[in-house]
C-alpha positions as CSV (number, residue, x, y, z in Angstrom):
1,M,67.1,-21.3,160.9
2,A,66.4,-25.2,162.0
3,G,63.8,-24.1,164.5
4,F,61.4,-23.0,161.8
5,A,62.1,-25.7,159.6
6,E,61.7,-28.0,161.7
7,R,58.6,-27.1,163.4
8,W,56.9,-27.4,160.0
9,G,58.3,-30.8,159.1
10,F,60.5,-29.4,155.8
11,G,62.2,-32.1,154.2
12,P,66.0,-31.9,153.6
13,D,65.7,-31.1,150.0
14,K,65.2,-27.5,151.4
15,F,68.5,-27.1,153.0
16,W,68.7,-23.2,152.4
17,L,66.0,-23.8,155.7
18,Y,68.5,-25.7,157.8
19,D,72.5,-25.2,157.2
20,G,72.4,-22.1,154.9
21,L,74.3,-22.5,151.7
22,P,76.6,-25.5,150.5
23,E,80.2,-24.6,150.0
24,E,80.3,-24.6,146.4
25,L,77.9,-22.1,145.4
26,V,78.2,-23.4,141.8
27,E,78.4,-27.2,141.4
28,F,77.6,-29.9,138.5
29,D,75.0,-32.7,139.8
30,E,76.0,-35.8,138.1
31,S,72.8,-37.3,139.2
32,L,70.7,-35.4,137.4
33,G,72.7,-34.1,134.6
34,L,72.7,-30.2,135.6
35,W,74.1,-27.3,137.5
36,H,73.0,-25.8,140.7
37,V,73.5,-21.9,141.1
38,Y,73.1,-21.1,144.8
39,G,74.6,-17.9,145.7
40,Y,72.8,-14.4,145.2
41,P,75.4,-12.8,143.2
42,E,76.0,-15.7,141.0
43,A,72.1,-15.9,140.6
44,L,72.4,-12.4,139.2
45,E,74.9,-13.0,136.8
46,V,72.9,-16.2,135.3
47,L,69.6,-14.0,135.2
48,N,71.1,-10.8,133.9
49,N,72.5,-12.0,130.9
50,P,69.9,-14.0,129.2
51,D,72.4,-14.2,125.8
52,A,74.1,-17.2,128.0
53,F,71.7,-18.4,129.9
54,S,68.5,-18.8,127.8
55,T,65.4,-19.8,128.9
56,D,64.5,-21.8,126.4
57,S,65.4,-24.7,128.3
58,A,62.8,-27.2,127.0
59,R,65.6,-27.3,123.9
60,L,68.0,-29.5,125.8
61,F,65.2,-32.3,125.7
62,N,64.2,-34.2,122.7
63,L,60.6,-33.2,122.9
64,D,58.3,-35.3,120.6
65,E,55.7,-32.8,118.4
66,Q,52.7,-33.8,120.6
67,T,54.4,-32.7,123.8
68,A,56.5,-29.5,122.5
69,K,53.2,-28.2,121.4
70,Y,52.1,-28.0,125.2
71,I,55.4,-25.8,125.8
72,D,55.0,-23.6,122.8
73,G,53.9,-20.0,123.7
74,D,54.5,-20.7,127.2
75,L,56.2,-16.9,127.9
76,T,58.8,-18.4,130.4
77,Q,60.3,-20.2,127.6
78,M,60.5,-17.1,125.6
79,T,63.7,-15.6,124.4
80,G,64.4,-12.7,123.5
81,A,63.0,-9.8,120.6
82,Q,60.0,-11.9,120.8
83,H,59.3,-12.7,124.3
84,A,59.8,-8.8,125.2
85,H,57.4,-8.0,122.1
86,L,54.9,-10.1,123.4
87,R,55.2,-9.2,127.2
88,E,54.8,-5.5,126.3
89,Q,51.6,-5.9,124.5
90,V,50.0,-8.1,127.8
91,A,52.0,-6.0,130.2
92,T,48.7,-3.2,130.3
93,A,46.8,-6.0,131.8
94,F,48.6,-5.7,135.2
95,G,50.2,-2.8,135.0
96,A,49.5,0.1,137.8
97,T,46.1,1.2,136.3
98,A,44.6,-2.0,135.8
99,M,45.4,-3.0,139.1
100,A,44.2,0.0,140.8
101,D,41.0,-0.8,139.1
102,L,40.9,-3.9,140.1
103,E,41.3,-3.6,143.7
104,P,37.7,-2.8,145.1
105,R,36.6,-6.0,142.9
106,V,39.4,-7.7,145.6
107,H,37.9,-6.3,148.4
108,E,34.3,-7.4,147.7
109,V,35.1,-10.9,146.7
110,A,37.4,-11.5,149.6
111,G,34.8,-9.9,151.8
112,G,32.0,-11.8,150.6
113,L,34.0,-15.3,150.7
114,L,34.9,-14.2,154.5
115,D,31.3,-13.7,155.3
116,N,30.7,-17.2,154.3
117,L,32.9,-18.3,157.2
118,A,31.1,-16.2,159.4
119,G,30.8,-18.5,162.8
120,R,33.2,-20.8,161.7
121,D,36.1,-21.1,164.7
122,R,38.1,-22.9,162.2
123,F,38.6,-23.3,158.8
124,D,41.3,-24.6,156.1
125,L,42.4,-21.0,155.0
126,L,43.3,-21.8,151.6
127,G,41.0,-24.5,150.4
128,E,38.3,-22.3,151.8
129,F,38.6,-18.9,151.3
130,V,42.2,-17.7,149.5
131,G,42.2,-20.2,146.6
132,D,38.7,-19.3,145.7
133,L,39.7,-15.4,145.9
134,S,42.2,-15.6,143.5
135,G,40.7,-18.2,141.4
136,I,37.2,-16.0,141.1
137,V,39.5,-12.9,140.6
138,F,41.6,-14.6,137.6
139,C,38.4,-16.2,136.1
140,E,37.4,-12.2,136.0
141,L,40.6,-11.4,134.4
142,L,40.4,-13.9,131.6
143,G,36.6,-13.1,131.3
144,I,35.6,-16.6,132.0
145,P,33.2,-17.7,134.6
146,A,33.9,-18.2,138.4
147,E,32.9,-22.1,138.5
148,D,35.6,-22.8,135.4
149,R,38.4,-22.1,138.4
150,A,37.7,-25.8,139.6
151,L,39.9,-26.7,136.5
152,F,42.8,-24.6,137.9
153,A,43.0,-27.2,140.5
154,L,44.7,-29.7,138.1
155,I,47.6,-27.0,137.8
156,D,48.1,-28.2,141.5
157,Q,49.0,-31.6,140.4
158,N,52.2,-30.2,139.2
159,M,53.2,-28.7,141.7
160,D,52.9,-32.0,143.9
161,A,55.0,-33.9,141.8
162,E,58.3,-35.0,143.4
163,A,59.8,-36.1,140.0
164,Q,63.1,-33.7,139.5
165,L,63.5,-32.1,136.1
166,A,67.2,-33.8,134.3
167,T,69.0,-34.1,131.8
168,V,69.5,-37.9,132.1
169,A,67.5,-40.8,132.6
170,T,66.4,-41.5,136.2
171,S,63.6,-43.4,137.4
172,E,61.4,-40.2,138.7
173,G,61.9,-38.4,136.1
174,A,60.8,-40.4,133.3
175,D,58.1,-39.0,130.9
176,Y,58.6,-36.0,133.1
177,F,56.9,-33.9,130.5
178,D,54.1,-36.3,129.5
179,N,53.5,-36.5,133.6
180,L,52.9,-32.6,133.6
181,T,51.0,-31.7,130.7
182,A,48.4,-34.9,130.4
183,P,46.6,-34.2,133.2
184,L,45.9,-30.6,132.1
185,Q,44.2,-31.6,129.0
186,P,40.5,-30.5,130.5
187,L,41.8,-27.0,131.5
188,R,43.2,-27.3,127.9
189,D,40.0,-28.1,126.3
190,M,38.1,-25.6,128.9
191,L,40.2,-22.6,128.0
192,G,40.1,-23.6,124.1
193,A,36.5,-23.2,123.9
194,H,36.2,-20.0,125.5
195,I,39.1,-18.8,123.0
196,D,37.0,-20.0,120.4
197,R,34.5,-17.8,121.3
198,R,36.8,-14.6,121.5
199,I,38.2,-15.3,117.9
200,R,34.3,-15.1,116.9
201,Q,33.2,-11.8,119.3
202,P,36.2,-10.1,121.4
203,R,35.4,-8.7,124.7
204,K,37.5,-6.7,127.2
205,D,39.1,-9.1,129.2
206,L,42.5,-11.0,129.3
207,L,41.8,-13.5,126.7
208,S,40.5,-11.1,124.1
209,L,43.7,-9.3,124.8
210,L,45.7,-12.7,123.9
211,V,43.8,-13.2,120.6
212,G,44.6,-9.9,119.8
213,V,48.1,-10.1,120.2
214,R,50.2,-10.1,117.3
215,K,54.3,-11.7,116.9
216,L,56.9,-9.8,115.8
217,D,56.0,-10.9,112.0
218,G,52.5,-9.8,112.2
219,T,50.6,-12.8,113.2
220,P,48.5,-13.8,115.8
221,L,49.2,-16.7,118.4
222,S,47.9,-19.5,117.5
223,R,45.0,-21.0,119.6
224,D,48.0,-23.8,121.5
225,Q,50.0,-20.6,122.3
226,I,47.4,-18.6,124.1
227,I,46.4,-21.6,125.9
228,N,50.0,-22.3,126.8
229,F,50.0,-18.4,127.8
230,V,47.5,-18.6,130.6
231,I,48.6,-21.4,131.6
232,G,51.8,-20.4,132.3
233,M,50.4,-17.6,134.3
234,L,48.0,-19.3,136.1
235,G,51.0,-21.3,137.6
236,A,53.2,-17.9,138.4
237,G,49.8,-15.4,139.3
238,H,47.0,-17.3,140.4
239,L,48.6,-20.1,142.3
240,S,51.2,-17.2,143.7
241,T,48.7,-15.8,146.5
242,P,48.0,-19.0,148.1
243,L,51.1,-19.9,148.1
244,L,52.6,-16.8,149.7
245,I,49.6,-16.2,152.0
246,G,49.6,-19.6,153.6
247,N,53.8,-19.4,154.1
248,A,53.4,-16.0,155.9
249,T,50.8,-17.6,158.0
250,L,53.9,-20.0,158.6
251,C,56.1,-17.3,159.3
252,L,53.8,-15.5,161.5
253,E,52.8,-18.3,163.7
254,S,56.8,-19.1,164.0
255,F,57.4,-15.6,165.2
256,P,55.0,-14.5,167.5
257,D,57.0,-11.0,168.3
258,Q,56.9,-9.9,164.6
259,A,53.0,-10.5,164.3
260,V,52.5,-8.6,167.3
261,R,54.5,-5.5,165.1
262,V,52.0,-6.5,162.0
263,R,48.8,-6.7,163.8
264,T,50.0,-3.5,166.2
265,D,50.9,-1.6,162.6
266,R,49.5,-2.6,159.3
267,S,51.8,-0.4,157.5
268,L,53.9,-3.3,157.9
269,V,51.9,-5.6,156.1
270,P,53.2,-5.2,152.7
271,G,57.0,-5.6,153.8
272,M,55.8,-8.7,156.0
273,L,54.5,-9.9,152.6
274,E,58.1,-9.2,151.2
275,E,59.6,-10.8,154.0
276,T,58.1,-14.0,153.5
277,M,59.3,-14.1,149.6
278,R,62.2,-14.0,150.8
279,F,62.6,-16.1,154.0
280,L,60.0,-18.7,152.8
281,T,60.3,-18.3,148.8
282,P,57.5,-20.0,147.2
283,A,59.0,-20.5,143.8
284,A,62.0,-22.0,145.1
285,A,64.1,-22.3,141.8
286,T,64.1,-21.8,137.9
287,Y,66.1,-23.0,134.6
288,R,67.9,-21.9,132.3
289,A,70.0,-23.4,129.2
290,T,73.3,-22.4,128.3
291,T,74.1,-21.3,124.8
292,V,77.9,-20.7,125.2
293,A,80.6,-21.7,127.8
294,A,80.0,-19.5,130.9
295,Q,82.2,-18.7,134.0
296,I,80.0,-18.2,137.2
297,A,82.0,-18.3,140.6
298,G,85.5,-19.9,139.0
299,R,83.3,-22.6,137.3
300,T,83.3,-22.8,133.8
301,I,79.6,-23.9,132.7
302,P,79.8,-25.8,129.2
303,A,77.0,-24.6,126.3
304,D,74.0,-26.3,125.9
305,Q,73.4,-27.2,129.8
306,L,70.8,-27.1,131.9
307,V,71.3,-24.9,135.2
308,R,68.8,-24.4,138.1
309,V,68.7,-21.0,139.9
310,W,68.0,-21.3,143.5
311,F,65.8,-18.4,144.5
312,G,65.4,-19.8,147.7
313,A,68.9,-20.5,148.5
314,A,70.0,-17.2,147.1
315,N,67.2,-15.4,149.3
316,R,68.8,-16.8,152.2
317,D,72.7,-15.4,151.2
318,P,74.6,-13.7,154.2
319,R,76.6,-11.6,151.7
320,R,73.2,-10.1,150.7
321,F,70.9,-10.1,153.3
322,G,72.2,-9.7,157.2
323,D,71.1,-12.7,159.7
324,P,69.1,-14.1,156.4
325,G,67.8,-16.6,159.0
326,R,65.7,-14.2,161.1
327,F,62.0,-13.3,159.8
328,D,62.0,-9.2,160.3
329,V,59.3,-7.7,159.1
330,T,61.0,-4.0,158.6
331,R,63.9,-5.5,156.4
332,D,65.0,-2.7,154.4
333,P,66.5,-2.9,151.8
334,N,64.8,-6.4,150.5
335,P,65.8,-7.2,147.3
336,H,64.6,-10.6,147.2
337,L,64.4,-12.6,144.2
338,G,61.1,-14.2,145.0
339,F,59.1,-12.6,141.9
340,G,62.3,-13.2,139.7
341,H,64.9,-11.0,138.0
342,G,65.7,-9.5,134.7
343,D,63.4,-9.4,131.4
344,H,61.4,-12.3,133.5
345,F,60.5,-10.5,136.5
346,C,56.9,-11.6,137.5
347,L,54.4,-10.1,135.4
348,G,51.7,-10.7,137.8
349,R,53.3,-9.3,140.9
350,R,51.2,-6.0,141.3
351,M,48.0,-8.4,141.3
352,I,49.8,-10.9,143.7
353,R,50.9,-8.3,146.3
354,I,47.8,-6.2,145.9
355,E,45.4,-9.5,146.8
356,T,47.8,-10.8,149.5
357,R,47.4,-7.2,150.8
358,I,44.0,-7.2,151.3
359,V,43.7,-10.5,152.5
360,F,46.3,-10.0,155.3
361,N,44.0,-6.9,156.4
362,L,40.8,-8.4,155.9
363,L,41.9,-11.6,158.1
364,L,43.5,-9.2,160.8
365,D,39.9,-6.8,161.1
366,R,38.1,-9.5,161.3
367,C,39.9,-12.6,162.9
368,P,42.9,-10.7,165.3
369,D,43.7,-13.9,167.0
370,L,44.2,-16.1,164.3
371,R,46.4,-19.1,164.3
372,V,47.7,-22.0,162.9
373,D,45.4,-24.9,164.3
374,P,47.4,-27.0,166.0
375,D,45.2,-30.1,165.8
376,V,46.0,-30.1,161.8
377,A,49.5,-30.3,160.2
378,P,49.8,-27.9,157.3
379,A,50.2,-30.0,154.2
380,F,52.7,-28.6,151.6
381,F,53.5,-29.4,147.5
382,G,55.8,-32.0,146.7
383,S,57.8,-30.2,144.3
384,P,61.8,-29.9,144.6
385,D,61.1,-26.4,142.9
386,F,58.7,-24.9,145.0
387,T,58.3,-24.2,149.1
388,G,54.8,-23.6,150.0
389,V,51.6,-24.7,152.0
390,R,48.4,-26.0,149.8
391,S,46.7,-26.6,152.9
392,V,47.1,-24.9,156.3
393,W,43.7,-25.0,158.8
394,V,43.4,-22.0,161.4
395,R,41.6,-21.2,164.0
396,R,40.1,-17.8,165.1
């Protein structure tokens, strides 16, 4: 829906918000040296075939030893039996039982943060509320002091970078991996210190769980692998809650009829959040690397090629979603790809859903007339792989 995209000033790189899908649903981009996949069934073909389309895309780049150590252990790069084995061990921390136990604490923290904003007629929804909530909850999950969440903001720098991942030399893509990893060193140092303490004295927290994880050969994860694992989860889990809430706020502002329905019937809040994941998908793209020549939509993608799967575009595919440019909080079924698909389906999706549901219900309770501040334009992350608000001011 062009009116929505133009209202909030989305750039042309978010093409699916304007003119729908390209005619060619699978195409090669010579300028970046990679393949784009836009359609929904085409995306599923890629995501459901990990043998041909591997998540280990880093192997396509000639990374030096220093840079490679920042990727080793990242769950998003793992493949096959090793990935399944490690994921199974960590999944209990994000399972239904653990998340049900977490829910009262999310209520408590969110309520306290809103108490601190009492009397304010306007505030930064993400910067002064949701970001702190998500950071505090993730710190408690890891078992580290809440004040250490300040370093989580370093990951925002990656999301604000406009550089494109490419397999050919580009001016903006030069030193792509170094630019992503180098700013994270203070965060790595902080996490490493906590991991050293857990090795000496384990506790009942996620860091201790990771210290106890064993690979298929029976050996533990290295210190760097645990750090990379946590940073990967921070990017996929902790930051997803503010992104989803910020995007949902823009959607409700743009579709007042849907906002009225949600305010009138709170049972629609979960569906509203799922529709936001489809309509304004925060994680807009993911990457795979072909291990063999593979055919998608009549195109043959050779082996050892980088493939960019566009979740944002696939979630607007009219072959799967009726009237895809319409924001509909009652859309059912809604098999969006906002949390990914297949063996790399988002591990922290339950936590994200719990946090966002609680936040919106509290906001509707305490700020029933909440609206986007017309005097302050929302600020968006610059990464082409994300579609998300990093700051949105609201009025009560």
